[in-house]
C-alpha positions as CSV (number, residue, x, y, z in Angstrom):
1,X,-17.2,14.0,55.9
2,X,-13.6,14.2,54.8
3,X,-11.5,17.3,55.3
4,X,-11.4,17.9,51.5
5,X,-15.2,17.7,51.4
6,X,-15.6,20.0,54.3
7,X,-13.2,22.5,52.7
8,X,-15.1,22.4,49.4
9,X,-18.5,22.8,51.2
10,X,-17.1,25.8,53.1
11,X,-15.9,27.4,49.9
12,X,-19.2,26.7,48.2
13,X,-21.1,28.5,51.1
14,X,-18.7,31.4,50.9
15,X,-18.5,31.8,47.1
16,X,-21.8,30.2,45.9
17,X,-24.3,31.7,48.3
18,X,-26.4,34.7,47.6
19,X,-24.9,36.8,50.4
20,X,-21.1,37.2,50.0
21,X,-18.8,39.2,52.2
22,X,-17.1,42.1,50.5
23,X,-13.8,41.1,49.1
24,X,-12.4,44.3,47.4
25,X,-14.2,46.9,49.5
26,X,-11.8,48.7,51.9
27,X,-8.7,47.5,50.1
28,X,-8.4,50.5,47.8
29,X,-9.3,54.2,47.9
30,X,-11.1,56.4,45.5
31,X,-7.7,57.7,44.3
32,X,-6.7,54.2,43.1
33,X,-6.2,54.4,39.3
34,X,-8.5,51.4,38.8
35,X,-11.1,52.0,41.5
36,X,-13.9,52.0,39.0
37,X,-12.8,48.6,37.6
38,X,-12.4,47.1,41.1
39,X,-16.0,48.2,42.0
40,X,-17.2,46.6,38.7
41,X,-15.3,43.4,39.6
42,X,-16.9,43.3,43.0
43,X,-20.3,43.7,41.4
44,X,-19.5,40.8,39.1
45,X,-18.3,38.7,42.1
46,X,-21.5,39.1,44.1
47,X,-23.8,38.8,41.1
48,X,-26.9,36.8,42.2
49,X,-27.3,35.4,38.7
50,X,-24.2,33.2,39.3
51,X,-25.1,29.9,40.9
52,X,-23.8,26.4,41.0
53,X,-20.3,25.0,40.8
54,X,-19.4,27.2,37.8
55,X,-20.2,30.2,39.8
56,X,-17.6,29.2,42.4
57,X,-14.9,28.9,39.7
58,X,-15.8,32.2,38.1
59,X,-15.9,34.1,41.4
60,X,-12.5,32.7,42.4
61,X,-11.2,33.8,39.0
62,X,-12.7,37.3,39.5
63,X,-10.9,37.5,42.9
64,X,-7.6,36.6,41.4
65,X,-8.1,39.2,38.6
66,X,-9.0,41.8,41.3
67,X,-5.8,41.1,43.2
68,X,-3.8,41.7,40.0
69,X,-5.7,44.9,39.3
70,X,-5.0,46.1,42.8
71,X,-1.3,45.8,42.1
72,X,-1.4,47.8,38.9
73,X,-0.1,51.4,39.2
74,X,-1.6,52.8,36.0
75,X,-5.1,53.1,34.7
76,X,-6.0,50.0,32.8
77,X,-7.8,50.8,29.5
78,X,-6.8,48.4,26.8
79,X,-6.0,44.7,26.3
80,X,-2.3,45.6,26.1
81,X,-2.6,47.3,29.5
82,X,-4.2,44.2,31.1
83,X,-1.6,41.9,29.7
84,X,1.5,44.1,30.3
85,X,0.7,46.1,33.4
86,X,-1.7,43.7,35.2
87,X,0.0,40.5,34.1
88,X,-3.3,38.8,33.2
89,X,-3.5,35.8,30.9
90,X,-5.2,36.2,27.5
91,X,-8.2,34.2,28.8
92,X,-8.7,36.5,31.8
93,X,-8.1,39.6,29.6
94,X,-11.0,38.5,27.3
95,X,-13.1,37.9,30.4
96,X,-13.0,41.5,31.8
97,X,-12.2,43.6,28.7
98,X,-16.0,44.2,28.1
99,X,-16.0,45.7,31.6
100,X,-13.4,48.3,30.5
101,X,-15.5,49.2,27.4
102,X,-18.5,49.6,29.7
103,X,-16.6,51.8,32.2
104,X,-14.9,54.1,29.7
105,X,-17.9,54.6,27.4
106,X,-16.9,52.9,24.2
107,X,-17.7,55.0,21.2
108,X,-20.8,54.1,19.1
109,X,-20.4,52.5,15.7
110,X,-20.3,55.7,13.6
111,X,-17.6,57.1,15.9
112,X,-15.6,53.9,15.6
113,X,-15.7,54.2,11.8
114,X,-14.5,57.8,12.0
115,X,-11.7,56.8,14.4
116,X,-10.6,53.9,12.2
117,X,-10.5,56.2,9.2
118,X,-8.4,58.8,11.2
119,X,-6.1,56.1,12.4
120,X,-5.0,55.4,8.9
121,X,-3.2,58.7,9.0
122,X,-0.4,56.9,10.7
123,X,2.4,55.8,8.4
124,X,2.4,52.1,7.6
125,X,-1.2,51.6,8.9
126,X,-3.7,50.2,6.5
127,X,-7.5,49.7,7.0
128,X,-7.0,46.2,8.7
129,X,-4.3,47.4,11.1
130,X,-6.4,50.5,11.9
131,X,-9.4,48.3,12.8
132,X,-7.3,46.1,15.0
133,X,-5.9,49.2,16.9
134,X,-9.4,50.6,17.5
135,X,-11.4,47.4,18.2
136,X,-8.9,44.9,19.5
137,X,-6.5,47.2,21.4
138,X,-9.0,49.8,22.6
139,X,-7.4,52.9,21.0
140,X,-9.6,55.9,21.7
141,X,-7.8,58.5,19.7
142,X,-5.2,58.7,16.9
143,X,-2.5,59.6,19.5
144,X,-3.4,56.7,21.6
145,X,-3.3,54.4,18.6
146,X,0.2,55.7,17.8
147,X,1.3,54.7,21.3
148,X,-0.3,51.3,21.1
149,X,1.4,50.8,17.7
150,X,4.8,51.8,19.1
151,X,4.4,49.3,21.9
152,X,3.5,46.6,19.5
153,X,6.5,47.3,17.2
154,X,9.2,48.1,19.7
155,X,8.1,46.9,23.1
156,X,7.0,49.2,26.0
157,X,10.5,50.3,27.0
158,X,12.3,50.6,23.7
159,X,11.5,54.3,23.2
160,X,10.6,56.7,26.0
161,X,7.3,57.9,24.4
162,X,5.6,58.1,27.8
163,X,8.3,60.2,29.5
164,X,8.5,63.1,27.1
165,X,6.1,65.6,25.6
166,X,5.2,64.4,22.1
167,X,3.7,66.7,19.5
168,X,0.0,65.9,19.0
169,X,0.2,66.7,15.3
170,X,3.3,67.0,13.1
171,X,2.7,69.5,10.4
172,X,4.6,69.7,7.1
173,X,6.5,72.8,8.4
174,X,7.7,70.8,11.4
175,X,8.7,67.9,9.2
176,X,10.8,70.3,7.0
177,X,12.3,71.8,10.1
178,X,13.4,68.3,11.4
179,X,14.8,67.5,7.9
180,X,16.9,70.6,7.8
181,X,18.0,70.0,11.4
182,X,19.3,66.5,10.5
183,X,20.9,67.8,7.3
184,X,22.7,70.6,9.1
185,X,23.9,68.4,11.9
186,X,25.5,65.8,9.5
187,X,26.5,68.2,6.8
188,X,29.6,67.1,4.9
189,X,29.0,63.4,5.7
190,X,28.1,60.6,3.2
191,X,24.5,60.7,4.3
192,X,21.7,62.5,2.3
193,X,18.2,63.0,3.8
194,X,15.0,62.9,1.9
195,X,11.5,63.6,3.3
196,X,9.0,60.8,2.7
197,X,5.7,59.5,4.1
198,X,2.5,61.6,4.4
199,X,4.4,64.9,4.7
200,X,5.9,64.4,1.2
201,X,2.3,64.0,0.0
202,X,1.6,67.3,1.7
203,X,-0.7,65.7,4.3
204,X,-0.7,67.8,7.5
205,X,-2.2,65.3,10.0
206,X,0.7,62.8,10.3
207,X,1.8,61.7,13.8
208,X,5.4,60.8,12.8
209,X,8.0,61.7,10.2
210,X,9.5,59.3,7.7
211,X,12.9,60.2,6.3
212,X,14.8,58.1,3.8
213,X,18.6,58.3,4.3
214,X,20.9,57.4,1.4
215,X,24.5,56.4,1.8
216,X,27.4,55.7,-0.6
217,X,28.9,52.6,1.0
218,X,29.4,49.3,-0.7
219,X,26.4,47.0,-0.5
220,X,25.4,43.5,-1.8
221,X,23.6,43.9,-5.1
222,X,22.1,40.4,-5.1
223,X,19.7,38.6,-2.7
224,X,19.8,34.9,-2.6
225,X,17.2,32.3,-1.3
226,X,16.4,28.7,-1.8
227,X,13.5,27.6,-4.0
228,X,10.3,29.0,-2.5
229,X,12.0,30.2,0.7
230,X,10.8,33.8,1.3
231,X,12.9,36.9,1.2
232,X,12.1,39.6,3.7
233,X,12.0,43.2,2.6
234,X,14.4,43.7,5.5
235,X,17.0,41.3,4.1
236,X,20.5,42.9,3.8
237,X,24.1,41.9,4.2
238,X,24.6,41.1,7.9
239,X,28.1,42.5,8.1
240,X,29.7,45.5,9.7
241,X,27.5,47.9,7.8
242,X,24.7,48.1,10.5
243,X,27.3,48.8,13.2
244,X,29.0,51.4,11.1
245,X,25.7,53.1,10.4
246,X,24.8,53.2,14.0
247,X,28.2,54.7,14.9
248,X,28.2,57.3,12.0
249,X,24.5,58.2,11.8
250,X,22.8,57.8,15.2
251,X,25.7,58.5,17.6
252,X,26.6,62.0,16.2
253,X,22.9,63.0,16.5
254,X,22.8,61.8,20.1
255,X,26.1,63.5,21.1
256,X,24.9,66.8,19.6
257,X,21.7,66.8,21.6
258,X,19.3,66.0,18.7
259,X,18.2,62.4,19.3
260,X,16.7,61.4,22.7
261,X,16.6,57.6,22.2
262,X,16.7,55.2,19.2
263,X,15.8,51.7,18.3
264,X,17.0,49.7,15.3
265,X,14.3,48.5,13.0
266,X,15.8,45.5,11.2
267,X,18.9,46.1,9.1
268,X,17.5,49.1,7.2
269,X,16.4,51.7,9.7
270,X,16.0,53.3,13.1
271,X,13.1,54.7,15.1
272,X,14.3,57.8,16.9
273,X,12.9,60.5,19.2
274,X,14.1,63.9,17.9
275,X,14.0,66.9,20.2
276,X,12.8,70.1,18.6
277,X,15.5,72.7,19.1
278,X,15.5,76.5,19.0
279,X,17.9,78.6,16.8
280,X,19.6,80.2,19.8
281,X,20.2,77.0,21.7
282,X,23.8,76.0,22.3
283,X,25.1,72.4,22.1
284,X,25.3,72.2,25.9
285,X,21.8,73.5,26.3
286,X,20.5,70.9,23.9
287,X,22.2,68.1,25.7
288,X,20.9,69.4,29.1
289,X,17.4,69.5,27.6
290,X,17.7,65.9,26.5
291,X,18.9,64.8,29.9
292,X,15.9,66.5,31.6
293,X,13.3,65.6,29.0
294,X,12.6,69.3,28.3
295,X,11.0,70.6,25.1
296,X,8.8,68.9,22.5
297,X,9.7,65.6,20.7
298,X,8.6,63.9,17.5
299,X,8.9,60.3,16.4
300,X,11.1,59.9,13.3
301,X,11.5,56.8,11.2
302,X,14.9,56.8,9.5
303,X,15.1,54.3,6.6
304,X,18.7,53.8,5.4
305,X,19.2,52.7,1.8
306,X,22.2,52.7,-0.6
307,X,22.3,55.6,-3.0
308,X,21.4,53.6,-6.2
309,X,18.1,52.5,-4.5
310,X,16.8,55.9,-3.4
311,X,14.2,56.2,-6.2
312,X,12.5,52.9,-5.4
313,X,12.8,53.6,-1.6
314,X,11.0,56.9,-1.9
315,X,8.2,55.4,-3.9
316,X,7.8,52.6,-1.3
317,X,7.8,55.0,1.7
318,X,5.8,57.9,0.2
319,X,2.6,56.4,-1.2
320,X,-0.3,55.1,0.9
321,X,-1.2,51.4,1.2
322,X,-3.4,51.3,-1.9
323,X,-0.8,53.0,-4.1
324,X,2.0,50.7,-2.7
325,X,-0.1,47.6,-3.5
326,X,-0.6,48.8,-7.0
327,X,3.2,49.2,-7.5
328,X,3.9,45.8,-6.0
329,X,1.3,44.1,-8.3
330,X,2.9,45.9,-11.3
331,X,6.4,44.8,-10.2
332,X,5.3,41.2,-9.8
333,X,3.9,41.2,-13.4
334,X,7.3,42.1,-14.6
335,X,9.2,39.5,-12.5
336,X,10.4,42.1,-10.1
337,X,10.0,43.0,-6.4
338,X,9.6,46.4,-4.9
339,X,11.0,46.5,-1.4
340,X,11.6,49.3,1.1
341,X,15.3,49.3,0.3
342,X,15.2,48.9,-3.5
343,X,13.7,47.4,-6.6
344,X,14.9,43.8,-7.5
345,X,14.5,41.6,-10.5
346,X,14.5,37.8,-10.7
347,X,17.7,36.6,-12.4
348,X,17.6,33.9,-15.1
349,X,19.5,30.7,-14.8
350,X,22.3,31.7,-17.2
351,X,23.0,35.0,-15.3
352,X,23.6,33.2,-12.0
353,X,26.7,31.2,-13.3
354,X,29.3,33.9,-12.7
355,X,28.1,35.6,-9.6
356,X,30.8,36.8,-7.2
357,X,30.1,35.6,-3.6
358,X,30.9,39.1,-2.3
359,X,28.0,40.5,-4.3
360,X,25.4,38.2,-2.6
361,X,23.5,38.6,0.6
362,X,22.7,35.0,1.3
363,X,19.8,33.8,3.5
364,X,20.9,30.7,5.4
365,X,17.8,28.5,5.6
366,X,18.2,25.1,7.3
367,X,16.2,22.5,5.3
368,X,16.5,24.3,2.0
369,X,20.2,23.8,1.2
370,X,19.3,21.1,-1.3
371,X,16.8,23.3,-3.1
372,X,17.5,25.4,-6.2
373,X,19.1,28.8,-5.5
374,X,17.1,31.8,-6.5
375,X,18.8,35.2,-7.1
376,X,17.4,38.7,-7.1
377,X,19.5,41.6,-8.5
378,X,18.9,45.2,-7.5
379,X,18.0,47.6,-10.3
380,X,19.6,51.0,-10.0
381,X,17.0,53.7,-9.5
382,X,18.8,56.9,-8.7
383,X,15.6,58.9,-9.3
384,X,11.9,58.2,-8.9
385,X,11.4,58.6,-12.6
386,X,13.8,55.7,-13.2
387,X,11.9,53.6,-10.7
388,X,8.5,54.4,-12.3
389,X,10.0,53.4,-15.7
390,X,11.3,50.1,-14.3
391,X,7.8,49.4,-12.9
392,X,6.2,50.2,-16.3
393,X,4.1,53.0,-14.8
394,X,3.7,56.7,-15.6
395,X,5.3,59.1,-13.2
396,X,3.0,60.4,-10.4
397,X,3.9,63.4,-8.3
398,X,4.1,62.7,-4.5
399,X,0.8,64.4,-3.7
400,X,-1.1,62.1,-6.1
401,X,0.3,58.8,-4.7
402,X,-2.9,57.8,-3.0
403,X,-6.0,55.6,-3.4
404,X,-7.6,58.0,-5.8
405,X,-4.7,57.6,-8.3
406,X,-3.7,54.0,-8.0
407,X,-4.4,53.4,-11.7
408,X,-2.4,56.0,-13.6
409,X,-3.2,56.9,-17.2
410,X,-1.7,54.4,-19.6
411,X,-1.7,51.5,-17.2
412,X,-3.4,48.3,-18.4
413,X,-6.8,47.1,-17.2
414,X,-5.1,43.9,-16.1
415,X,-3.3,46.0,-13.5
416,X,-6.6,47.2,-12.1
417,X,-8.0,43.7,-11.9
418,X,-4.8,42.4,-10.3
419,X,-4.9,45.2,-7.8
420,X,-8.5,44.4,-6.8
421,X,-7.6,40.8,-6.3
422,X,-4.5,41.6,-4.3
423,X,-6.2,44.0,-2.0
424,X,-8.8,41.4,-1.2
425,X,-6.3,38.5,-0.8
426,X,-4.0,40.5,1.5
427,X,-6.7,42.3,3.5
428,X,-5.6,40.4,6.7
429,X,-1.9,40.2,6.0
430,X,0.7,42.4,7.7
431,X,2.2,45.4,5.8
432,X,5.6,43.8,6.0
433,X,4.7,41.1,3.4
434,X,7.5,38.8,2.3
435,X,9.0,37.9,-1.0
436,X,8.7,34.5,-2.7
437,X,9.5,33.3,-6.1
438,X,6.9,34.8,-8.5
439,X,4.8,32.8,-10.9
440,X,5.6,33.2,-14.6
441,X,4.1,36.2,-16.2
442,X,5.9,40.4,-17.2
443,X,8.6,65.3,-4.9
444,X,8.8,66.0,-7.6
445,X,11.7,63.9,-8.8
446,X,14.8,64.5,-6.8
447,X,17.2,64.7,-9.8
448,X,15.2,65.8,-12.8
C-alpha cells in the first residue's frame, strides 16, 4: 500500500467511522460567544448518519468551519456575521446558516410576516428589501434590520453604529429637535434644511431622520447620456461642488460637536451620526461628549439638492415606496424623470443644438461615444405644488403620501393600470432604479 493510500485509509478511519474523537470539546469555554454553535458543529461532525466518502469531505469541512468560528470574537447570528466576522465562503455560510436559525429560535411564519411589515418602517425599504433583511440576513428586530442595512449600504466600519448608544425609536419631536439643531448651527449660511421621510408624514416609528438640504450654488441644469445608456439618480456634475459641500456643510457640524461621523452617499448626500445635545451644553462639552461617545445618537440622511429642485426632492424623499412608484409612472408618461435631486424632462432634438457645455453634466460611457446623445433638462420646482403640477397630479399633503392614496382624485385610470404593472415588474429591483430613454407616450407646501 502506498503512502498516499495509507494516509487516506487513516483519514477514513478517523473521519468516517462511527466513533470519532472529540474535535472541538475542550477548545472553548461556556463563555465563548459561539459556544452553542460550536457544540452544534461537533454534533454535526460526529453524526452517525454520515457514512462513506462524502461523509469524510463534509466532516473535514465542518472542522474547518469550526476553526473559523473559534476565532470569531462576536456572537454569530446572521449570514453577514458569518461572512464578515468568521470569514466563511458563501458556500460554507449556506451550509451552517440553518444551524443558526435552529439555535436562536427563528420566529414562526406569522411573526416573520409581522416583522417584515414592521421593517418597512425604515426609510427607503420596500416590501422586497424588508423580506431580504428578515429572511436572508436574519434580522430579528427592526433595530437589527437597520444595522444590517447600514452595513450593506456603507460597509461595517463607515459609521460607528456599534460604538454609540443609538435611539431605539426616533419620534417626530426628536426629528424636529434635530432639524432645529442643524438650522441653528448653520444659521446665516446658504443652506436651508427641510424635514422629509416618515417624520414629515407624521409617522412616529421611524429609525432614522431624512433631511433635504437646499443650496444656492450654480449647478448643471442638463444631464447627458448616449442612446439607451442609463442615467443614475445620483448623477451630478463631478466638479468641486462635492468637496465644497463637505467643507461648508459637514465640517462645521463636526467642529461644533454635532456630528460624530459621516459618510458620503454618492454626489447628493451624506449619512451622519448626530449627537443629541442639551440646551445648557457648551461647545467644549459637546466636543468632549463626541470624543467619549457619550449621550444618545440618531442616524440622519442629508440629501443635498439645488434650491430650484427642492419641490421635487421633497416629494421623492417624503412618500412611501408605493406613492413614489406612482409619481415615477406619471412622470414617465409625460416624458419626464423624477429623481432624488430634481424633476427632469427629455429634450427634443431641436432644443439640443445650442446647449452650452458648462450647463451639461456629461456621463462618459466607453462604447457609447458613437451613439446619439440624449439630454435631460431640470424643471424648476421651487415648491411641492409646482412639482405636482409638472407631474400632472393633484396636490397631496405629506401625511397622505402613502399606499392608501397612490391614486389621487382626478388621476386617469391609465395611471392606476400602469402603477400596478410597474409594481409587479419592479418587485425585485432595487430602490435606486436607473434612468433610461423612455418610450414614446405623455408639508404642507413650503412656499404657499
